[in-house]
N, C-alpha and C positions, 0 to 999 in steps of 0.2 A: 278486189274480186277478180279482176283479168289476171293479175300475177299469179294468184291461188290457182286459178283455171290453167295456166300455163304449167306450173309446177306439178298438178296431178297429171296433166297430160303427159308430161316428161316422166313421170315416176311409173305410170301404167302402161302407157303406149296407145292409149285411147284417147281421141280428142275431146275434151269436156269444153263445151262452148257456153259462153254468158252473153255476149253480144250486147243488147241494150239493157240488161236486167239491173245492172247498177245505175240506171237512170230511171228505173220504173217509179211510178208515183205511188205503187204499192210497197209499204214498209215490210208488210209481213211476206209479201213474194220475195223481196230482197233478202230479207232474213233467212226465209227458208232454203232459197238457192246457195246463199253462203253457206249455210249448215251442211248442206249436202256436200259442197266442196271442200268444207272443214274435215268432214268425216271421211271423205274419199282419200283425202290426202294423208289422213292418219291410218288409212286403211281399216277403217272400222265399218266393214260392208252392211253388217246387220243394222247397224245405226242408220247407214245410208237408205237401206228400204224402209225403215221406218220414217224417215223424213220424207222419203217420195209418198208413202201413203198420207203423210200430214198436208204436203204440198198440194197434192192432187184435187183436194178438195176446196182449194182457194180459188177466188175469182182473179183472173189475170188477163193480161192482153195476150192475143194470138202469138206475138214474138216471144214472151215470157213462157208461154205454155209449150211451145216448140222447144226452147231451150231445157225446160224442166223435162219434157220427153226425150229428147236426145241425150242428155245427162243420165236420165233413169235407165235408157237403153244401155249405155255405156257401164252402168252399176252392174246390171244383170249381166252384161257380157264378160266382165272382169269375174264375176263369181261363176261364169260357167252356164248361166241360165238362159241359153240361146233362145229357147222359145219366148220368154218373157222379154228378153233384149229386142227381138224382133217384133213383137206386139208393140213395144213403146216407139221403135223406129217406125212402124206403120202408123201409130196414132199421130207422130209428128207430121208425117207426109199428109195425113188426113187434114189436119190444122191448118198446113202451109196450102193445100188446095182451096179450102175455104177463104183463108186470109186473100189469096190471089184472085179468086172470083169477086169478092167483096170489093176490091180496088181496081178492077179491071173494066 
């Protein structure tokens, strides 16, 4: 998954991030994020948007959620949907702030 993330990053110029997702205990989350990267690498952006919607409803760790939101923002950034991209980046920062408060 990390190699695919690197290839998509190189192809789009936008950093796609997976961090701990390959080690997640949630198989559905791993599948979802892997599919998002697969379709991003293939530049099937409409399919990426559908995958994002499917992934958002899953239960996942804060780290996986931050990865999903960052990569979702990246997809919309590539598509030129800057307001949507900004919304996903802000969601990521919100989850990060909650995660930080829980463990400090």
